[in-house]
Backbone bond lengths (Angstrom), bond angles and torsions (degrees), N, CA, C in turn:
res aa  C-N    CA-C-N  psi(-1)  N-CA   C-N-CA  omega(-1)  CA-C   N-CA-C  phi
1 M - - - 1.447 - - 1.536 109.05 -
2 P 1.355 117.91 134.64 1.463 120.44 -179.00 1.534 111.29 -65.34
3 E 1.331 114.63 152.14 1.452 120.66 175.76 1.530 109.36 -64.74
4 R 1.316 116.28 142.85 1.469 122.82 -179.28 1.521 108.27 -107.70
5 K 1.326 116.11 126.30 1.465 121.37 179.60 1.520 108.51 -126.40
6 T 1.325 117.13 130.55 1.461 119.75 177.60 1.520 109.77 -89.14
7 V 1.321 115.10 153.81 1.462 122.17 -177.24 1.521 108.45 -122.25
8 R 1.332 114.98 135.00 1.461 120.35 177.24 1.526 108.11 -146.01
9 T 1.335 115.67 127.76 1.458 121.57 177.24 1.519 109.06 -137.63
10 E 1.318 116.06 141.20 1.460 120.51 176.63 1.522 111.55 -80.30
11 A 1.329 117.54 -2.78 1.462 121.87 176.60 1.529 111.60 -77.44
12 A 1.332 116.12 -5.17 1.469 122.59 175.59 1.527 106.70 -134.73
13 P 1.333 117.51 160.00 1.464 119.40 -179.94 1.527 111.29 -58.00
14 L 1.325 115.53 136.35 1.461 120.18 177.92 1.523 109.64 -74.50
15 P 1.321 118.34 152.81 1.465 121.45 -178.84 1.531 111.64 -58.62
16 I 1.324 115.25 143.77 1.465 120.82 177.48 1.523 110.90 -108.03
17 G 1.309 116.11 11.34 1.461 121.42 -178.85 1.513 110.39 -150.79
18 P 1.325 116.46 -168.34 1.470 121.39 -177.81 1.534 112.89 -81.96
19 Y 1.315 115.66 66.15 1.467 121.63 178.52 1.518 108.57 -153.74
20 E 1.316 116.71 169.02 1.464 123.61 177.98 1.528 109.42 -107.73
21 Q 1.317 116.57 159.47 1.462 119.89 174.69 1.524 110.18 -61.35
22 A 1.324 115.73 -38.18 1.462 120.89 178.46 1.517 108.92 -161.10
23 V 1.324 114.27 159.98 1.463 122.16 174.90 1.521 107.08 -131.37
24 V 1.337 115.38 130.13 1.461 121.24 175.40 1.521 107.32 -100.92
25 A 1.324 115.94 130.18 1.470 122.33 176.07 1.526 106.88 -137.89
26 G 1.319 115.96 118.06 1.462 119.43 -177.11 1.513 109.79 61.47
27 S 1.317 116.88 -127.81 1.461 120.79 -178.92 1.525 113.09 -98.92
28 F 1.337 116.44 16.27 1.463 121.11 -178.93 1.519 111.59 -117.53
29 V 1.327 115.31 148.09 1.462 121.76 170.85 1.528 107.36 -121.78
30 F 1.327 115.03 130.87 1.462 122.87 -178.93 1.524 107.93 -110.58
31 L 1.331 116.64 112.59 1.460 121.60 -178.41 1.522 110.78 -91.79
32 S 1.330 115.12 132.89 1.456 120.56 171.85 1.522 108.67 -68.87
33 G 1.316 116.14 162.38 1.457 120.83 178.28 1.515 111.58 -58.11
34 Q 1.314 115.55 135.27 1.460 122.03 177.96 1.516 109.25 -111.59
35 L 1.325 114.40 136.18 1.459 121.95 176.62 1.524 108.62 -109.37
36 G 1.313 116.53 179.63 1.457 121.80 -177.61 1.515 114.80 -85.29
37 F 1.324 117.36 35.17 1.459 120.66 177.02 1.523 110.15 -78.01
38 D 1.322 116.14 136.61 1.457 122.35 173.91 1.524 107.15 -80.49
39 P 1.341 118.78 121.32 1.460 119.76 -177.78 1.531 113.08 -64.33
40 A 1.320 118.04 -23.91 1.467 121.24 -179.35 1.524 111.87 -74.03
41 T 1.335 116.71 -34.29 1.468 120.20 -175.79 1.520 112.95 -108.94
42 G 1.328 116.75 -21.22 1.457 120.50 -175.52 1.517 113.04 76.20
43 K 1.330 117.01 8.47 1.467 121.77 -178.49 1.523 110.67 -112.86
44 M 1.330 114.98 156.50 1.457 121.11 175.43 1.521 109.13 -61.82
45 V 1.327 116.87 136.71 1.460 119.85 178.45 1.524 109.19 -63.65
46 P 1.321 116.93 143.44 1.460 118.77 177.25 1.524 110.43 -71.95
47 G 1.303 115.92 156.52 1.457 121.28 178.93 1.511 111.32 111.80
48 G 1.310 115.73 -156.31 1.450 121.37 -175.27 1.516 113.17 -118.86
49 I 1.317 115.23 -146.19 1.460 121.54 -174.24 1.533 112.14 -63.21
50 V 1.321 118.45 -35.93 1.470 120.82 -179.71 1.525 110.19 -64.06
51 E 1.314 116.87 -48.53 1.464 120.97 -178.69 1.527 111.12 -66.60
52 Q 1.328 117.24 -41.46 1.463 119.52 179.60 1.522 111.77 -68.20
53 T 1.317 117.87 -41.42 1.473 120.21 178.24 1.522 110.49 -62.39
54 T 1.314 116.84 -42.36 1.467 121.18 177.83 1.527 110.10 -59.62
55 R 1.318 117.44 -46.15 1.468 120.72 -178.62 1.521 110.67 -67.08
56 V 1.338 117.60 -40.98 1.469 121.06 177.77 1.523 109.82 -57.15
57 L 1.319 117.21 -46.86 1.464 120.73 -178.18 1.522 111.95 -69.75
58 E 1.324 118.28 -33.66 1.469 120.81 173.96 1.530 109.92 -65.25
59 N 1.330 116.64 -40.37 1.470 120.57 177.63 1.525 110.51 -64.48
60 M 1.330 116.65 -44.46 1.463 120.14 177.51 1.517 110.70 -59.94
61 K 1.322 116.71 -45.00 1.464 121.95 179.78 1.531 110.27 -58.32
62 A 1.322 117.90 -44.45 1.468 121.95 -179.25 1.527 111.31 -63.93
63 V 1.328 117.37 -43.42 1.464 120.72 179.77 1.526 110.12 -67.56
64 L 1.313 117.14 -41.43 1.459 120.38 177.71 1.527 110.97 -60.61
65 E 1.322 117.09 -45.46 1.463 120.42 179.78 1.524 111.07 -63.16
66 A 1.335 117.45 -39.17 1.468 121.03 177.16 1.526 111.16 -65.95
67 S 1.328 116.30 -22.04 1.464 122.39 179.07 1.521 112.53 -88.11
68 G 1.319 116.73 -6.31 1.465 120.67 -175.54 1.516 112.18 85.96
69 S 1.331 116.76 21.06 1.451 121.65 -177.57 1.528 109.13 -123.97
70 S 1.335 116.14 -164.19 1.466 121.35 179.32 1.528 108.87 -162.09
71 L 1.322 115.20 168.92 1.466 119.69 176.58 1.531 111.21 -60.19
72 A 1.318 117.68 -30.75 1.468 121.51 -179.89 1.527 112.44 -66.63
73 K 1.339 117.30 -18.54 1.467 121.25 -178.06 1.535 112.87 -101.37
74 V 1.323 116.77 8.49 1.470 120.36 -179.65 1.530 109.78 -71.64
75 L 1.328 115.19 132.20 1.466 122.08 179.36 1.524 112.47 -97.75
76 R 1.339 115.73 -35.95 1.458 120.58 -175.91 1.516 110.04 -149.36
77 V 1.342 115.91 141.59 1.459 122.38 176.66 1.524 108.30 -130.13
78 G 1.322 115.13 137.46 1.460 121.77 169.93 1.513 107.74 -107.04
79 V 1.322 116.68 126.50 1.465 122.30 179.35 1.517 107.39 -114.36
80 Y 1.326 115.48 129.72 1.466 122.15 -179.18 1.516 107.50 -122.21
81 L 1.325 115.88 118.93 1.461 122.06 -176.30 1.525 110.52 -114.22
82 A 1.322 115.70 135.69 1.459 120.29 175.63 1.528 110.24 -72.18
83 D 1.324 117.40 -22.77 1.467 122.20 -179.15 1.525 108.53 -145.53
84 M 1.314 117.33 116.09 1.465 120.68 -178.39 1.526 111.80 -64.57
85 N 1.323 118.51 -15.22 1.464 120.67 173.90 1.523 111.75 -65.50
86 D 1.337 117.91 -15.34 1.460 122.52 178.10 1.531 112.65 -88.11
87 F 1.333 116.81 1.18 1.461 120.81 -175.03 1.528 112.94 -56.91
88 A 1.318 118.14 -49.03 1.474 120.93 -176.00 1.524 111.42 -62.55
89 A 1.321 117.54 -44.74 1.470 120.93 -179.79 1.530 110.67 -65.48
90 M 1.336 117.16 -43.22 1.466 120.76 176.68 1.516 109.85 -60.68
91 N 1.322 116.89 -45.56 1.459 122.27 -176.69 1.532 111.93 -62.03
92 E 1.314 117.23 -35.77 1.462 120.95 179.20 1.532 110.64 -64.31
93 I 1.316 117.77 -45.50 1.464 121.75 178.51 1.533 109.72 -67.69
94 Y 1.313 116.22 -45.23 1.466 122.13 179.56 1.533 110.40 -55.24
95 S 1.324 116.79 -45.56 1.473 121.86 -179.15 1.521 111.64 -60.36
96 K 1.330 117.17 -38.95 1.468 120.95 179.42 1.525 110.50 -64.64
97 Y 1.319 117.33 -40.92 1.465 120.54 -179.17 1.529 112.54 -73.76
98 M 1.315 117.14 -38.53 1.457 119.68 -174.37 1.519 112.37 -83.57
99 G 1.310 118.51 -22.10 1.458 121.40 177.87 1.516 112.20 54.87
100 D 1.327 116.18 -130.10 1.462 120.96 -178.95 1.522 112.87 -80.25
101 A 1.330 117.10 -13.07 1.472 120.40 177.47 1.522 107.18 -77.95
102 K 1.287 116.28 105.00 1.460 120.77 -177.85 1.522 109.05 -111.73
103 P 1.348 115.92 88.12 1.460 118.93 -179.37 1.526 111.58 -72.60
104 A 1.310 115.24 166.81 1.461 119.61 169.98 1.527 106.89 -62.83
105 R 1.339 117.37 148.93 1.459 118.82 -175.00 1.516 111.00 -155.19
106 S 1.312 114.87 148.58 1.458 120.94 168.49 1.517 107.04 -124.19
107 A 1.311 116.64 151.15 1.466 122.25 175.32 1.522 106.49 -132.50
108 I 1.316 114.87 119.81 1.458 120.80 -172.46 1.516 109.82 -126.32
109 A 1.315 117.08 134.41 1.462 121.55 172.39 1.522 107.67 -83.13
110 V 1.310 115.30 131.89 1.461 121.25 179.72 1.523 109.26 -120.01
111 R 1.289 115.45 160.75 1.465 120.02 -178.37 1.527 111.85 -67.46
112 A 1.324 116.44 -41.30 1.464 121.28 -179.60 1.520 109.19 -160.79
113 L 1.333 115.25 157.10 1.461 122.39 176.64 1.524 108.15 -124.08
114 P 1.336 117.23 158.46 1.461 119.83 179.48 1.529 112.18 -56.22
115 A 1.322 115.29 145.58 1.471 123.23 175.23 1.526 113.29 59.67
116 G 1.332 117.31 22.04 1.456 120.54 179.82 1.512 113.71 70.52
117 A 1.334 117.08 19.90 1.468 121.47 -179.13 1.526 110.62 -61.10
118 L 1.311 115.03 153.33 1.463 121.71 177.30 1.513 111.84 -94.35
119 V 1.350 116.73 -23.89 1.469 121.19 -177.19 1.519 109.47 -149.37
120 E 1.331 115.15 145.79 1.451 123.32 172.17 1.520 107.05 -138.60
121 M 1.332 116.30 144.92 1.471 120.55 177.15 1.533 109.75 -136.62
122 D 1.330 115.01 142.37 1.457 121.43 170.09 1.524 107.54 -126.69
123 A 1.323 117.13 167.55 1.457 118.49 -174.26 1.532 111.89 -157.02
124 V 1.331 114.34 160.87 1.456 123.93 169.81 1.526 105.64 -125.82
125 A 1.334 115.38 133.07 1.461 119.65 -178.04 1.526 109.93 -139.26
126 L 1.316 115.54 166.19 1.457 121.95 170.48 1.521 109.08 -84.46
127 V 1.320 116.12 148.49 1.469 119.79 176.08 1.506 108.24 -82.34
């Protein structure tokens, strides 16, 4: 069984429950769901889906970098939206961050997200 290493960086919001920002096992990094919390304030970024999606992806980027990875090495992303009407706006921001790296992805509408968030994303990447 591969060695398990936990990842923690103050460049992204610290966990508010019994989980880690990410876990590295072998050549994979598994990112916990990221919300639009500003790591400097601990509060949800003001604005709507564009601002929250941007912050979510910045948080993911920070955790990936702390893991020795990057957005370019992401294999799969799970996107959870409080309102599927926000899909196009989320997708536009997501496309800018992911560039030519087009991982496998799902986008699911959920009834609610923690802290009234509009979007949450988790990911699996290569180290």
